[in-house]
C-alpha positions as CSV (number, residue, x, y, z in Angstrom):
1,M,4.0,15.9,-12.8
2,S,0.2,16.3,-12.6
3,A,-0.6,13.6,-10.0
4,P,-4.2,12.9,-8.8
5,P,-5.4,14.5,-5.6
6,E,-5.3,12.7,-2.3
7,P,-8.0,10.1,-1.8
8,R,-10.4,12.3,0.2
9,A,-10.4,14.9,-2.6
10,N,-10.2,12.5,-5.6
11,P,-13.3,12.5,-7.8
12,D,-12.0,9.7,-10.0
13,L,-11.6,6.0,-9.4
14,F,-9.8,4.0,-12.0
15,G,-10.0,0.2,-12.7
16,Q,-12.2,-0.5,-9.6
17,D,-15.7,-0.2,-11.0
18,G,-16.5,-3.8,-9.9
19,A,-15.8,-2.9,-6.2
20,A,-17.7,0.3,-6.4
21,L,-20.7,-1.5,-7.9
22,A,-20.6,-4.1,-5.1
23,L,-20.9,-1.3,-2.6
24,L,-23.6,0.4,-4.6
25,E,-25.7,-2.8,-4.9
26,A,-25.3,-3.6,-1.2
27,A,-26.5,-0.1,-0.3
28,Q,-29.4,-0.2,-2.7
29,G,-30.5,-3.6,-1.6
30,G,-32.3,-2.1,1.4
31,R,-29.9,-3.3,4.2
32,P,-26.5,-1.7,3.7
33,H,-23.7,-3.5,5.5
34,H,-22.5,-1.7,8.6
35,A,-18.8,-2.6,8.2
36,W,-16.6,-3.1,5.2
37,L,-13.0,-4.3,4.9
38,L,-11.4,-3.0,1.7
39,A,-8.3,-5.1,1.0
40,G,-5.8,-5.2,-1.8
41,P,-2.3,-4.1,-2.8
42,L,-0.9,-0.7,-1.8
43,G,-1.9,2.1,-4.0
44,V,-4.7,0.5,-6.1
45,G,-7.5,2.9,-4.9
46,K,-8.7,1.4,-1.6
47,A,-8.7,4.7,0.3
48,T,-10.1,6.5,-2.7
49,L,-13.0,4.1,-2.8
50,A,-13.5,4.4,0.9
51,Y,-13.9,8.1,0.7
52,R,-16.0,7.8,-2.5
53,Y,-18.5,5.5,-0.7
54,A,-18.6,7.6,2.5
55,R,-19.1,10.8,0.4
56,W,-21.9,9.2,-1.6
57,L,-23.7,8.1,1.6
58,L,-23.3,11.6,3.2
59,A,-24.5,13.3,0.0
60,G,-27.8,11.4,0.1
61,Q,-26.9,8.6,-2.3
62,P,-27.3,10.6,-5.5
63,D,-27.8,8.8,-8.8
64,A,-24.6,8.5,-10.8
65,V,-25.1,7.4,-14.4
66,E,-21.5,7.7,-15.6
67,Q,-19.6,6.1,-12.7
68,P,-20.9,4.2,-9.6
69,L,-20.9,6.2,-6.3
70,R,-19.9,9.4,-8.0
71,V,-20.6,12.7,-6.3
72,D,-20.3,15.9,-8.4
73,P,-17.2,17.8,-7.2
74,R,-19.4,20.9,-7.1
75,D,-21.5,19.4,-4.5
76,P,-20.9,21.1,-1.1
77,V,-20.6,17.6,0.6
78,F,-17.7,16.9,-1.8
79,A,-15.9,20.0,-0.6
80,R,-16.4,19.4,3.1
81,V,-15.1,15.8,2.8
82,A,-12.1,17.0,0.7
83,N,-11.3,19.6,3.4
84,G,-11.8,17.2,6.3
85,A,-14.6,19.4,7.5
86,H,-17.7,17.1,7.3
87,A,-19.2,16.7,10.8
88,D,-20.4,13.2,10.1
89,L,-17.1,11.7,8.8
90,R,-14.1,10.8,10.9
91,T,-10.8,9.3,9.7
92,L,-8.3,7.3,11.7
93,S,-4.8,6.7,10.4
94,P,-1.3,6.3,11.8
95,E,0.8,9.5,12.0
96,V,3.3,9.9,9.3
97,A,6.5,12.0,9.5
98,E,9.3,12.2,6.9
99,G,7.6,9.4,4.9
100,K,7.6,6.9,7.8
101,V,4.8,5.6,9.9
102,K,5.7,6.7,13.5
103,R,3.1,4.9,15.6
104,Q,0.1,2.6,15.7
105,I,-3.5,3.9,15.8
106,S,-4.0,4.1,19.5
107,V,-6.7,2.5,21.6
108,E,-7.8,5.9,22.8
109,E,-8.6,6.9,19.2
110,A,-10.4,3.6,18.5
111,R,-12.6,4.0,21.6
112,E,-13.9,7.2,20.1
113,V,-15.4,5.3,17.1
114,P,-18.4,3.7,18.9
115,R,-19.3,7.0,20.5
116,F,-19.0,9.0,17.3
117,L,-21.1,6.5,15.2
118,S,-23.8,6.3,17.9
119,M,-24.4,10.0,17.8
120,T,-27.2,11.5,15.8
121,P,-25.9,12.6,12.4
122,A,-25.3,16.3,12.3
123,E,-26.7,16.6,8.8
124,G,-29.5,14.1,9.3
125,G,-28.2,11.4,7.1
126,W,-25.3,8.9,7.8
127,R,-22.3,8.8,10.0
128,A,-19.1,7.2,8.7
129,V,-15.6,6.3,10.0
130,I,-12.7,5.4,7.7
131,V,-9.8,3.6,9.3
132,D,-6.9,4.0,6.8
133,E,-4.0,1.5,7.1
134,A,-6.2,-0.5,9.5
135,A,-3.3,-3.0,10.2
136,A,-1.8,-0.2,12.3
137,L,-4.5,-0.7,14.9
138,A,-3.1,-2.2,18.0
139,N,-4.9,-5.3,19.2
140,E,-6.5,-3.5,22.0
141,A,-7.6,-0.8,19.6
142,Q,-9.2,-3.5,17.4
143,N,-11.0,-4.9,20.3
144,A,-12.4,-1.4,21.0
145,L,-14.2,-1.6,17.7
146,L,-16.0,-4.8,18.5
147,K,-19.0,-3.2,20.2
148,T,-19.7,-1.2,17.0
149,L,-19.2,-4.3,14.9
150,E,-21.4,-6.5,17.0
151,E,-24.1,-3.9,17.7
152,P,-24.0,-1.4,14.8
153,P,-25.9,1.9,15.2
154,A,-28.5,2.7,12.5
155,R,-27.3,4.6,9.5
156,A,-23.6,4.3,10.4
157,V,-20.8,2.6,8.5
158,L,-17.2,1.6,9.5
159,I,-14.8,1.2,6.6
160,L,-11.4,-0.5,7.3
161,V,-8.7,0.0,4.6
162,T,-5.7,-2.3,4.5
163,D,-3.1,-4.1,2.4
164,A,-2.5,-6.6,5.2
165,P,-5.9,-8.0,6.2
166,D,-4.4,-11.0,7.9
167,R,-2.9,-8.7,10.5
168,L,-6.4,-7.8,11.8
169,L,-7.9,-9.9,14.5
170,P,-10.2,-12.8,13.3
171,T,-13.0,-11.3,15.4
172,V,-12.7,-8.1,13.5
173,R,-12.4,-9.7,10.1
174,S,-15.4,-12.0,10.6
175,R,-17.7,-9.1,11.4
176,C,-16.8,-7.1,8.3
177,R,-17.8,-7.7,4.7
178,R,-14.6,-8.0,2.8
179,L,-14.1,-6.5,-0.6
180,D,-10.8,-7.2,-2.4
181,L,-9.5,-4.6,-4.9
182,P,-7.2,-6.0,-7.6
183,A,-4.1,-4.5,-9.2
184,L,-4.8,-2.5,-12.3
185,E,-4.2,-4.0,-15.8
186,T,-0.9,-2.9,-17.3
187,P,-2.5,-1.0,-20.4
188,L,-4.7,1.0,-18.0
189,L,-1.9,1.9,-15.7
190,E,0.3,2.9,-18.7
191,S,-2.5,5.1,-19.9
192,L,-2.9,6.8,-16.6
193,L,0.9,7.4,-16.3
194,G,0.7,9.0,-19.8
195,R,-1.9,11.4,-18.4
196,W,0.0,12.1,-15.1
197,L,3.6,12.0,-16.4
198,P,3.5,13.4,-19.9
199,E,7.0,14.7,-19.6
200,M,8.4,11.2,-19.0
201,G,9.4,9.1,-22.0
202,E,7.2,6.2,-23.1
203,G,9.9,3.7,-22.4
204,E,10.4,5.0,-18.9
205,R,6.6,5.0,-18.2
206,A,6.5,1.4,-19.4
207,T,9.3,0.5,-17.0
208,L,7.6,2.3,-14.2
209,A,4.3,0.5,-14.9
210,S,6.2,-2.8,-14.8
211,L,7.8,-1.9,-11.4
212,A,4.5,-0.7,-10.0
213,A,2.8,-4.1,-10.6
214,G,-0.6,-2.6,-11.2
215,S,-0.5,0.0,-8.5
216,P,-0.9,3.7,-9.6
217,G,0.0,4.9,-6.1
218,R,3.2,3.0,-6.1
219,A,4.0,4.1,-9.7
220,L,3.7,7.8,-8.6
221,R,5.8,7.3,-5.5
222,L,8.5,5.6,-7.6
223,A,8.4,8.4,-10.1
224,E,9.1,11.0,-7.5
225,G,12.3,9.4,-6.4
226,E,15.2,7.6,-8.1
227,A,13.5,4.3,-8.7
228,L,14.4,4.0,-12.4
229,A,18.1,4.5,-11.7
230,L,18.0,2.1,-8.7
231,Q,16.2,-0.5,-10.9
232,E,19.3,-0.4,-13.2
233,E,21.5,-1.0,-10.1
234,V,19.3,-4.0,-9.1
235,E,19.5,-5.5,-12.6
236,S,23.3,-4.9,-12.7
237,F,23.8,-6.5,-9.3
238,L,21.7,-9.6,-10.3
239,R,23.6,-10.0,-13.5
240,S,26.9,-10.0,-11.5
241,L,25.8,-13.0,-9.5
242,P,27.2,-15.3,-8.2
243,R,30.5,-13.3,-7.9
244,P,29.9,-9.6,-7.8
245,E,33.0,-7.4,-7.7
246,P,33.7,-6.4,-4.0
247,R,34.6,-2.8,-4.9
248,A,31.4,-2.4,-6.8
249,L,29.4,-3.6,-3.8
250,H,31.1,-1.1,-1.6
251,V,30.4,1.7,-4.1
252,L,26.7,0.7,-4.2
253,A,26.5,0.4,-0.4
254,D,27.9,3.9,0.0
255,R,25.4,5.3,-2.4
256,L,22.4,3.6,-0.8
257,A,23.5,4.7,2.7
258,A,24.2,8.3,1.7
259,K,20.6,9.7,2.1
260,R,19.9,10.3,5.8
261,D,16.1,9.6,5.3
262,G,16.9,6.0,4.1
263,S,14.8,6.4,0.9
264,S,17.5,5.0,-1.4
265,F,18.1,2.0,0.8
266,T,14.4,1.2,1.2
267,T,13.6,1.6,-2.5
268,F,16.6,-0.5,-3.6
269,V,15.7,-3.4,-1.2
270,N,12.0,-3.2,-2.3
271,L,13.0,-3.3,-6.0
272,L,15.4,-6.2,-5.4
273,R,12.7,-8.2,-3.5
274,D,10.3,-7.5,-6.3
275,A,12.8,-8.7,-8.9
276,I,13.3,-11.9,-7.0
277,A,9.6,-12.5,-6.5
278,T,8.8,-11.9,-10.1
279,A,11.5,-14.2,-11.4
280,V,10.5,-17.0,-9.0
281,R,6.8,-16.6,-9.9
282,Q,7.4,-16.6,-13.6
283,T,9.8,-19.6,-13.4
284,G,7.3,-21.5,-11.3
285,R,4.8,-21.0,-14.2
286,G,7.2,-22.5,-16.7
287,A,9.2,-19.5,-18.0
288,P,12.9,-19.9,-18.4
289,P,14.7,-18.6,-15.4
290,P,17.2,-15.7,-15.6
291,P,20.8,-17.0,-15.3
292,W,21.2,-15.7,-11.7
293,L,18.1,-17.5,-10.5
294,G,19.3,-20.9,-11.6
295,Q,22.2,-20.8,-9.2
296,R,19.9,-21.8,-6.2
297,P,16.7,-23.8,-5.7
298,L,13.6,-21.7,-5.9
299,A,12.9,-22.4,-2.2
300,D,16.3,-20.8,-1.3
301,W,15.3,-17.6,-3.2
302,A,12.0,-17.5,-1.3
303,G,14.0,-17.6,2.0
304,L,16.4,-14.9,0.8
305,W,13.4,-12.7,-0.2
306,D,12.1,-13.0,3.3
307,T,15.6,-12.3,4.8
308,L,15.9,-9.1,2.8
309,G,12.6,-7.9,4.1
310,R,13.5,-8.6,7.7
311,M,16.9,-7.0,7.3
312,A,15.5,-3.8,5.9
313,E,12.8,-3.6,8.5
314,E,15.3,-4.2,11.4
315,T,17.8,-1.7,9.9
316,E,15.2,1.1,9.9
317,L,13.5,0.2,13.1
318,L,16.7,-0.3,15.2
319,N,18.7,2.5,13.5
320,L,21.4,0.1,12.2
321,D,24.2,1.0,9.8
322,R,22.7,0.9,6.3
323,K,26.0,0.4,4.5
324,Q,26.7,-2.7,6.5
325,A,23.1,-3.9,6.0
326,V,23.6,-3.6,2.3
327,L,26.9,-5.5,2.3
328,V,25.5,-8.3,4.5
329,S,22.3,-8.6,2.5
330,L,23.9,-8.6,-1.0
331,G,26.7,-10.9,0.3
332,A,24.1,-13.4,1.3
333,L,22.7,-13.4,-2.2
334,A,26.1,-13.9,-3.6
335,E,27.1,-16.8,-1.4
336,P,27.7,-20.2,-3.0
337,Q,25.0,-22.7,-2.1
338,G,25.7,-24.4,1.2
339,T,27.6,-21.6,2.8
340,S,26.3,-19.2,5.4
341,Q,26.8,-15.6,6.3
342,T,27.4,-14.6,9.8
343,G,27.3,-11.2,11.5
344,G,25.0,-8.4,10.9
345,P,24.9,-4.6,10.7
346,G,26.0,-2.7,13.7
347,R,24.2,0.2,15.4
348,R,24.8,3.6,14.0
């Protein structure tokens, strides 16, 4: 698989020229905004755009005829940003270990932002701070950014990147200029997957694009694991409703609980929630519902979607028994209307 490089080293931005042009036009208007909030679904290019904009400012705002905000990869600034070695750029993000976010962005880190941005640029141009996954900022950490947001230093920019803007404090959101990045159109995503995953069959790439819902990042993450096989498990389970075979549920639960890192469990629950959300949305727009969806009111499915998310989050956060979590969750979906499921997964 020939995946694109990480955001700080990625020279390409796909499907987000509108957002890049908005940043370019604001900068060339004479009074560049001091703080940006880049919002949108996971994996659609928000962090790539944040680094692209910061790199362009640090490189002296070069003209880019082919693509907005583009800096030639041969430019020394490009290399320093890619290597995390540019003196005028700092990035804050939550620590990640074994694929899981382990902590919030601390208030101590956030308090360094005003000091860093107020310093004279080492290379005589701009200073920039990118806060990736900004929703991981603790409230106190967000408050630590207010001084910079209210009294921005000259030639300094703060870029917040998040897929959950509503989790930021209103005082922070109101002082940033928000820019929403959309999901990519399916034909573009399929074309990109053809470039990145040439060894994968066309049908599999089409399925992957459908599961990714316009997110290249999510498509690549799904391709690395067992998402396609788990999607078949999701579809098989939904077809079995309202009366799935108990032994089959136990076999599925055993499989999902087998991996110690929880990746199978998490991917299955996410795919199941996506299937429910897609079916509810399409039915709400007038499409005929799949047979399993018609067994409950749409409002019930919305509640079950939320319940599945909470169950998965609590299972991983509290180190609960994944097999029991699967059985309880799928049992809730299989219940006849009007009944209730009691109990929950026990601690491992």
